C-alpha positions as CSV (number, residue, x, y, z in Angstrom):
1,X,118.2,122.9,97.6
2,X,117.2,126.5,97.6
3,X,116.6,127.5,101.2
4,X,113.5,129.7,100.4
5,X,112.0,126.9,98.4
6,X,112.5,124.5,101.3
7,X,110.9,126.8,103.8
8,X,107.9,127.4,101.4
9,X,107.4,123.6,101.1
10,X,107.6,123.2,104.9
11,X,105.0,126.0,105.4
12,X,102.7,124.4,102.8
13,X,102.9,121.0,104.5
14,X,102.3,122.5,107.9
15,X,99.2,124.4,106.7
16,X,97.9,121.2,105.3
17,X,98.4,119.5,108.7
18,X,96.5,122.3,110.4
19,X,93.6,122.0,107.9
20,X,93.4,118.3,108.4
21,X,93.4,118.7,112.2
22,X,90.8,121.4,112.1
23,X,88.4,119.1,110.1
24,X,88.9,116.4,112.7
25,X,87.6,118.8,115.4
26,X,84.2,118.2,113.9
27,X,84.4,114.4,114.3
28,X,82.5,112.9,117.3
29,X,84.6,111.7,120.2
30,X,83.7,108.0,119.8
31,X,85.1,108.0,116.3
32,X,88.2,109.8,117.4
33,X,88.6,107.1,120.1
34,X,87.9,104.1,117.8
35,X,90.8,101.7,117.4
36,X,91.3,98.9,114.9
37,X,92.6,96.5,117.6
38,X,93.9,96.7,121.2
39,X,97.4,97.5,120.2
40,X,96.7,100.1,117.5
41,X,96.5,103.8,118.2
42,X,93.2,105.7,117.8
43,X,93.1,109.2,116.2
44,X,93.6,111.0,119.4
45,X,96.6,108.9,120.4
46,X,98.2,109.7,117.0
47,X,97.8,113.4,117.8
48,X,99.1,112.9,121.3
49,X,102.2,111.1,120.0
50,X,102.8,114.1,117.7
51,X,102.3,116.5,120.6
52,X,104.9,114.6,122.6
53,X,107.4,115.2,119.8
54,X,106.4,118.8,119.5
55,X,107.0,119.2,123.2
56,X,110.6,118.0,122.6
57,X,111.5,119.8,119.3
58,X,109.6,123.1,119.3
59,X,111.2,124.7,122.4
60,X,114.6,123.6,121.3
61,X,114.2,124.9,117.8
62,X,112.9,128.2,119.2
63,X,115.8,128.6,121.5
64,X,118.4,127.7,118.9
65,X,116.8,130.1,116.3
66,X,116.5,133.0,118.7
67,X,120.0,132.6,120.1
68,X,121.8,132.0,116.8
69,X,124.1,134.6,115.4
70,X,124.4,132.8,112.1
71,X,123.3,134.2,108.7
72,X,120.9,132.7,106.3
73,X,122.3,131.1,103.2
74,X,120.7,130.8,99.7
75,X,121.3,127.0,99.7
76,X,120.4,124.3,102.2
77,X,122.6,121.2,102.0
78,X,121.0,118.2,103.7
79,X,123.3,116.1,105.9
80,X,123.6,112.4,105.3
81,X,122.0,111.4,108.6
82,X,119.4,114.2,108.5
83,X,118.4,113.3,104.9
84,X,118.1,109.6,105.9
85,X,116.0,110.4,109.0
86,X,113.7,112.8,107.0
87,X,113.1,110.3,104.2
88,X,112.6,107.4,106.5
89,X,109.6,109.2,108.0
90,X,107.7,109.7,104.8
91,X,104.7,107.4,104.4
92,X,105.0,104.6,101.8
93,X,102.3,102.7,100.0
94,X,102.7,99.9,102.6
95,X,103.6,101.8,105.7
96,X,106.7,100.4,107.4
97,X,106.0,100.0,111.1
98,X,108.4,101.7,113.5
99,X,108.9,101.0,117.1
100,X,107.9,104.0,119.3
101,X,109.9,105.0,122.3
102,X,108.0,104.2,125.5
103,X,107.9,107.9,126.6
104,X,106.3,108.8,123.2
105,X,103.7,106.0,123.2
106,X,100.2,107.3,124.2
107,X,98.4,104.0,123.9
108,X,95.4,103.8,126.3
109,X,95.7,107.3,127.6
110,X,92.4,109.0,128.4
111,X,92.4,111.7,125.8
112,X,89.9,114.2,124.4
113,X,89.8,116.8,121.6
114,X,92.2,119.0,123.6
115,X,95.0,117.0,122.1
116,X,93.9,118.2,118.6
117,X,93.8,121.8,119.9
118,X,97.3,121.4,121.3
119,X,98.5,119.9,117.9
120,X,97.0,122.9,116.0
121,X,98.7,125.3,118.4
122,X,102.0,123.5,118.0
123,X,101.7,123.8,114.2
124,X,101.0,127.5,114.5
125,X,104.2,127.8,116.6
126,X,106.0,125.7,113.9
127,X,104.9,128.2,111.2
128,X,106.3,131.0,113.3
129,X,109.6,129.2,113.7
130,X,109.9,128.4,110.0
131,X,109.4,132.1,109.3
132,X,112.0,133.1,111.9
133,X,114.4,130.6,110.5
134,X,114.7,132.8,107.4
135,X,117.2,134.9,109.3
136,X,119.5,132.1,110.4
137,X,121.6,129.3,108.8
138,X,119.5,126.2,108.1
139,X,122.9,124.5,107.7
140,X,124.8,125.6,110.8
141,X,122.1,125.7,113.5
142,X,122.0,122.2,115.1
143,X,119.1,120.5,116.9
144,X,119.5,117.5,119.2
145,X,117.5,114.5,118.3
146,X,115.0,112.8,120.6
147,X,117.0,109.6,120.1
148,X,120.1,110.9,121.9
149,X,121.7,114.2,122.6
150,X,124.8,112.9,121.0
151,X,123.2,113.2,117.5
152,X,122.3,116.6,116.3
153,X,120.8,117.5,112.9
154,X,120.9,120.7,110.8
155,X,117.9,122.9,111.5
156,X,116.7,122.4,107.8
157,X,116.9,118.6,108.3
158,X,115.2,118.8,111.6
159,X,112.3,120.7,110.1
160,X,112.0,118.1,107.3
161,X,112.2,115.1,109.7
162,X,109.7,116.7,112.1
163,X,107.2,117.6,109.4
164,X,107.6,114.3,107.6
165,X,106.8,112.6,110.9
166,X,103.6,114.6,111.2
167,X,102.7,113.7,107.5
168,X,103.3,110.1,108.4
169,X,100.9,110.1,111.3
170,X,98.3,112.2,109.4
171,X,98.4,109.5,106.7
172,X,97.9,106.9,109.5
173,X,94.8,108.9,110.7
174,X,93.5,108.9,107.1
175,X,93.9,105.1,106.9
176,X,92.2,104.7,110.3
177,X,89.2,106.7,109.1
178,X,88.9,104.5,106.0
179,X,89.1,101.3,108.0
180,X,86.5,102.6,110.5
181,X,84.1,103.5,107.7
182,X,84.5,100.0,106.3
183,X,83.7,98.2,109.5
């Protein structure tokens, strides 16, 4: 895939995420804390889950981009594992449930709208990193996964995986709002 086209798509998806989060800042706190059942996440918990992943990936991506002496290439070639991880995150018509790691599960935390602010700030940082990545190799810069430090993904795959994970949970938030309106 053309590297510039990939980066443009990532920027577009990130801007959409920021816009959706900004709209939710106008929703009342009770609605943001509404949950379908005792084991499902509310809207704020979805954002906190994303923030926990942002806390893991964003500093690492920033460090790797800033310390890389690689050169940008015209083409990005997704790795087998990276492509699989990225595609597995995309929402499907019937969302496939995934088990969340305990340290990334925000269920029943006492949260407020600050988690949405933090999410927006993380997305702004992500836009900055995507732009900075134009100067490095999306193929050669490697990012450790949150699963294990033994698995690293290409920077281009990490961006796709990370942003698809965000898209997945924003889709979950959309579905939550629909269910809430119908109850």
